[in-house]
C-alpha beads as a LAMMPS data file, in Angstrom:
LAMMPS data file: protein, C-alpha beads

205 atoms
204 bonds

1 atom types
1 bond types

-500.0 500.0 xlo xhi
-500.0 500.0 ylo yhi
-500.0 500.0 zlo zhi

Masses

1 110.0

Atoms # bond

1 1 1 371.509 159.888 -284.976
2 1 1 368.404 161.982 -285.116
3 1 1 365.403 160.829 -287.197
4 1 1 366.215 163.500 -289.748
5 1 1 369.805 162.283 -290.043
6 1 1 368.606 158.704 -290.456
7 1 1 366.248 159.733 -293.252
8 1 1 369.030 161.702 -294.938
9 1 1 371.362 158.699 -294.734
10 1 1 368.738 156.386 -296.232
11 1 1 368.097 158.833 -299.064
12 1 1 371.835 159.070 -299.742
13 1 1 372.185 155.274 -299.835
14 1 1 369.215 154.910 -302.170
15 1 1 370.604 157.630 -304.440
16 1 1 373.984 155.873 -304.543
17 1 1 372.332 152.554 -305.410
18 1 1 370.255 154.189 -308.130
19 1 1 373.367 155.791 -309.590
20 1 1 375.226 152.495 -309.547
21 1 1 372.299 150.762 -311.259
22 1 1 372.277 153.368 -314.028
23 1 1 376.002 152.893 -314.595
24 1 1 376.043 149.087 -314.748
25 1 1 372.738 148.939 -316.655
26 1 1 373.763 151.502 -319.254
27 1 1 372.182 150.955 -322.687
28 1 1 373.582 148.409 -325.116
29 1 1 373.451 149.731 -328.684
30 1 1 372.841 146.922 -331.170
31 1 1 374.351 147.880 -334.510
32 1 1 373.437 146.237 -337.800
33 1 1 376.480 145.115 -339.803
34 1 1 374.812 144.684 -343.182
35 1 1 373.750 146.495 -346.331
36 1 1 370.148 147.212 -347.225
37 1 1 368.570 144.594 -349.517
38 1 1 369.600 144.672 -353.157
39 1 1 366.963 146.424 -355.209
40 1 1 365.330 148.014 -352.171
41 1 1 362.712 150.437 -353.544
42 1 1 363.486 154.134 -353.781
43 1 1 359.965 154.854 -352.574
44 1 1 357.936 153.250 -349.835
45 1 1 359.258 150.521 -347.558
46 1 1 359.265 146.857 -348.538
47 1 1 358.823 144.148 -345.898
48 1 1 359.048 141.382 -348.502
49 1 1 362.411 140.024 -347.352
50 1 1 361.205 139.627 -343.777
51 1 1 357.917 138.121 -344.974
52 1 1 359.861 135.517 -346.958
53 1 1 361.849 134.614 -343.853
54 1 1 358.684 134.242 -341.797
55 1 1 357.257 131.903 -344.424
56 1 1 360.404 129.809 -344.143
57 1 1 360.906 129.669 -340.374
58 1 1 357.471 130.170 -338.785
59 1 1 354.994 127.302 -338.799
60 1 1 351.229 127.528 -339.234
61 1 1 350.766 127.790 -335.472
62 1 1 352.984 130.874 -335.379
63 1 1 355.974 129.202 -333.719
64 1 1 359.434 130.358 -334.783
65 1 1 361.986 127.627 -335.491
66 1 1 364.890 129.441 -333.818
67 1 1 367.083 126.341 -333.764
68 1 1 366.994 125.942 -337.541
69 1 1 367.184 129.689 -338.185
70 1 1 370.186 130.065 -335.881
71 1 1 372.331 127.656 -337.887
72 1 1 371.256 129.063 -341.264
73 1 1 373.840 131.809 -341.694
74 1 1 372.456 132.924 -345.033
75 1 1 369.023 133.415 -343.462
76 1 1 370.566 135.487 -340.657
77 1 1 372.327 137.610 -343.279
78 1 1 368.974 138.179 -344.996
79 1 1 367.399 139.206 -341.700
80 1 1 370.285 141.593 -341.037
81 1 1 369.811 143.060 -344.500
82 1 1 366.149 143.770 -343.749
83 1 1 367.140 145.296 -340.406
84 1 1 369.660 147.494 -342.216
85 1 1 366.698 149.022 -344.046
86 1 1 364.866 149.410 -340.735
87 1 1 367.952 151.153 -339.345
88 1 1 368.155 153.479 -342.343
89 1 1 364.510 154.519 -342.700
90 1 1 361.548 155.173 -340.419
91 1 1 358.328 157.218 -340.378
92 1 1 360.103 159.735 -338.139
93 1 1 363.236 160.346 -340.198
94 1 1 362.043 159.572 -343.745
95 1 1 358.294 160.273 -343.599
96 1 1 358.006 160.488 -347.382
97 1 1 358.395 156.698 -347.529
98 1 1 355.350 156.162 -345.296
99 1 1 352.418 157.993 -346.896
100 1 1 349.630 156.928 -344.546
101 1 1 348.770 155.596 -341.109
102 1 1 348.828 151.987 -342.255
103 1 1 352.303 152.189 -343.743
104 1 1 353.624 153.782 -340.554
105 1 1 351.946 151.260 -338.284
106 1 1 353.135 148.368 -340.460
107 1 1 356.708 149.626 -340.196
108 1 1 356.747 149.862 -336.406
109 1 1 355.059 146.507 -335.801
110 1 1 357.095 144.580 -338.363
111 1 1 360.386 146.191 -337.344
112 1 1 359.615 145.420 -333.694
113 1 1 359.008 141.740 -334.446
114 1 1 362.128 141.513 -336.621
115 1 1 364.333 142.959 -333.888
116 1 1 362.832 140.611 -331.295
117 1 1 363.660 137.624 -333.491
118 1 1 367.175 138.879 -334.227
119 1 1 367.877 139.446 -330.549
120 1 1 366.718 135.943 -329.659
121 1 1 368.939 134.528 -332.418
122 1 1 371.865 136.645 -331.193
123 1 1 371.541 135.173 -327.689
124 1 1 370.552 131.641 -328.731
125 1 1 370.222 129.181 -327.073
126 1 1 367.850 130.667 -324.504
127 1 1 364.637 129.276 -323.070
128 1 1 363.069 132.712 -322.607
129 1 1 363.808 136.347 -323.444
130 1 1 363.979 136.812 -319.670
131 1 1 367.291 134.929 -319.847
132 1 1 368.780 138.076 -321.435
133 1 1 369.419 139.850 -318.168
134 1 1 370.894 143.193 -317.227
135 1 1 373.754 143.245 -314.693
136 1 1 371.197 144.494 -312.146
137 1 1 367.858 143.044 -313.227
138 1 1 365.750 145.237 -310.951
139 1 1 362.736 144.944 -313.286
140 1 1 361.675 141.775 -315.079
141 1 1 362.665 142.014 -318.737
142 1 1 365.091 144.885 -318.148
143 1 1 367.911 143.250 -320.099
144 1 1 365.837 142.395 -323.160
145 1 1 363.150 145.058 -323.486
146 1 1 364.703 148.120 -321.835
147 1 1 368.500 147.936 -321.984
148 1 1 369.002 146.932 -325.599
149 1 1 368.732 149.760 -328.137
150 1 1 367.958 149.010 -331.783
151 1 1 368.247 151.363 -334.760
152 1 1 365.046 152.654 -336.343
153 1 1 365.733 155.221 -339.024
154 1 1 369.006 156.237 -337.403
155 1 1 367.539 156.571 -333.916
156 1 1 368.253 154.014 -331.203
157 1 1 365.183 152.900 -329.280
158 1 1 364.401 150.132 -326.815
159 1 1 361.725 147.571 -327.582
160 1 1 359.759 149.023 -324.680
161 1 1 359.816 152.468 -326.310
162 1 1 358.740 151.123 -329.684
163 1 1 355.859 149.085 -328.270
164 1 1 354.528 151.652 -325.837
165 1 1 355.422 155.030 -327.372
166 1 1 355.570 154.423 -331.129
167 1 1 352.760 151.867 -331.356
168 1 1 350.341 151.684 -328.424
169 1 1 350.338 155.364 -327.494
170 1 1 350.361 156.611 -331.085
171 1 1 347.639 154.298 -332.434
172 1 1 345.654 153.322 -329.318
173 1 1 344.316 150.177 -330.932
174 1 1 344.099 147.038 -328.774
175 1 1 344.468 144.848 -331.866
176 1 1 348.203 145.567 -332.028
177 1 1 348.505 143.039 -329.191
178 1 1 347.725 140.303 -331.705
179 1 1 350.545 141.368 -334.036
180 1 1 353.442 142.147 -331.697
181 1 1 355.469 139.148 -330.618
182 1 1 357.778 139.449 -327.621
183 1 1 359.537 136.123 -328.128
184 1 1 357.843 134.410 -325.161
185 1 1 355.258 131.646 -325.102
186 1 1 352.813 133.978 -323.326
187 1 1 352.882 136.408 -326.274
188 1 1 350.635 136.179 -329.344
189 1 1 351.869 133.881 -332.081
190 1 1 353.854 135.501 -334.859
191 1 1 351.826 136.238 -338.019
192 1 1 353.150 134.260 -340.974
193 1 1 351.489 136.376 -343.661
194 1 1 351.590 140.129 -344.060
195 1 1 348.993 142.273 -345.781
196 1 1 349.220 143.125 -349.508
197 1 1 350.794 146.520 -348.773
198 1 1 353.640 144.905 -346.853
199 1 1 352.273 145.409 -343.354
200 1 1 351.123 142.771 -340.862
201 1 1 347.361 142.835 -341.484
202 1 1 347.407 146.612 -341.113
203 1 1 345.591 147.182 -344.403
204 1 1 342.452 145.692 -342.886
205 1 1 342.388 148.332 -340.162

Bonds

1 1 1 2
2 1 2 3
3 1 3 4
4 1 4 5
5 1 5 6
6 1 6 7
7 1 7 8
8 1 8 9
9 1 9 10
10 1 10 11
11 1 11 12
12 1 12 13
13 1 13 14
14 1 14 15
15 1 15 16
16 1 16 17
17 1 17 18
18 1 18 19
19 1 19 20
20 1 20 21
21 1 21 22
22 1 22 23
23 1 23 24
24 1 24 25
25 1 25 26
26 1 26 27
27 1 27 28
28 1 28 29
29 1 29 30
30 1 30 31
31 1 31 32
32 1 32 33
33 1 33 34
34 1 34 35
35 1 35 36
36 1 36 37
37 1 37 38
38 1 38 39
39 1 39 40
40 1 40 41
41 1 41 42
42 1 42 43
43 1 43 44
44 1 44 45
45 1 45 46
46 1 46 47
47 1 47 48
48 1 48 49
49 1 49 50
50 1 50 51
51 1 51 52
52 1 52 53
53 1 53 54
54 1 54 55
55 1 55 56
56 1 56 57
57 1 57 58
58 1 58 59
59 1 59 60
60 1 60 61
61 1 61 62
62 1 62 63
63 1 63 64
64 1 64 65
65 1 65 66
66 1 66 67
67 1 67 68
68 1 68 69
69 1 69 70
70 1 70 71
71 1 71 72
72 1 72 73
73 1 73 74
74 1 74 75
75 1 75 76
76 1 76 77
77 1 77 78
78 1 78 79
79 1 79 80
80 1 80 81
81 1 81 82
82 1 82 83
83 1 83 84
84 1 84 85
85 1 85 86
86 1 86 87
87 1 87 88
88 1 88 89
89 1 89 90
90 1 90 91
91 1 91 92
92 1 92 93
93 1 93 94
94 1 94 95
95 1 95 96
96 1 96 97
97 1 97 98
98 1 98 99
99 1 99 100
100 1 100 101
101 1 101 102
102 1 102 103
103 1 103 104
104 1 104 105
105 1 105 106
106 1 106 107
107 1 107 108
108 1 108 109
109 1 109 110
110 1 110 111
111 1 111 112
112 1 112 113
113 1 113 114
114 1 114 115
115 1 115 116
116 1 116 117
117 1 117 118
118 1 118 119
119 1 119 120
120 1 120 121
121 1 121 122
122 1 122 123
123 1 123 124
124 1 124 125
125 1 125 126
126 1 126 127
127 1 127 128
128 1 128 129
129 1 129 130
130 1 130 131
131 1 131 132
132 1 132 133
133 1 133 134
134 1 134 135
135 1 135 136
136 1 136 137
137 1 137 138
138 1 138 139
139 1 139 140
140 1 140 141
141 1 141 142
142 1 142 143
143 1 143 144
144 1 144 145
145 1 145 146
146 1 146 147
147 1 147 148
148 1 148 149
149 1 149 150
150 1 150 151
151 1 151 152
152 1 152 153
153 1 153 154
154 1 154 155
155 1 155 156
156 1 156 157
157 1 157 158
158 1 158 159
159 1 159 160
160 1 160 161
161 1 161 162
162 1 162 163
163 1 163 164
164 1 164 165
165 1 165 166
166 1 166 167
167 1 167 168
168 1 168 169
169 1 169 170
170 1 170 171
171 1 171 172
172 1 172 173
173 1 173 174
174 1 174 175
175 1 175 176
176 1 176 177
177 1 177 178
178 1 178 179
179 1 179 180
180 1 180 181
181 1 181 182
182 1 182 183
183 1 183 184
184 1 184 185
185 1 185 186
186 1 186 187
187 1 187 188
188 1 188 189
189 1 189 190
190 1 190 191
191 1 191 192
192 1 192 193
193 1 193 194
194 1 194 195
195 1 195 196
196 1 196 197
197 1 197 198
198 1 198 199
199 1 199 200
200 1 200 201
201 1 201 202
202 1 202 203
203 1 203 204
204 1 204 205
């Protein structure tokens, strides 16, 4: 074979492998089988239900008691109910509920953390979110942060998209690092108290 033919063969093989990876690593759409919380406000967006769950299952050091939460079916139902509201509303699809920058930022950060926790509970027991692997884990965290798609206001997004496109790129504030929790020990601890307007310390920004 000539050098050109060899290069063409290599390109064809790489293209075939890339195509196979896309097929086996196709997105997994995580659907919420729950109703929005009873009495959910007609205006704005309440994070109170999730805040109550954090107060119950996150200690003062910011560690989530996944073992206890996992066996508390009523608590999981409450989390799913909050996520049903996240799935129904967002700053992109119902902007009238999010009147300012702080309300929008609070939504994205709190919804991100809630979906991280729910995904860990869904796959429990795991020692790390890296245990949630794609069929072809070509990038570390592919199965957890890239492949899974969660509903935000009727649109399915990966955790990677939410963190990097909806939060970091949109707000460009390094302090979001101290709010987002990726479910790993290397990540910041999970805040146990949200701000008075229902956002994780966002009102102070």
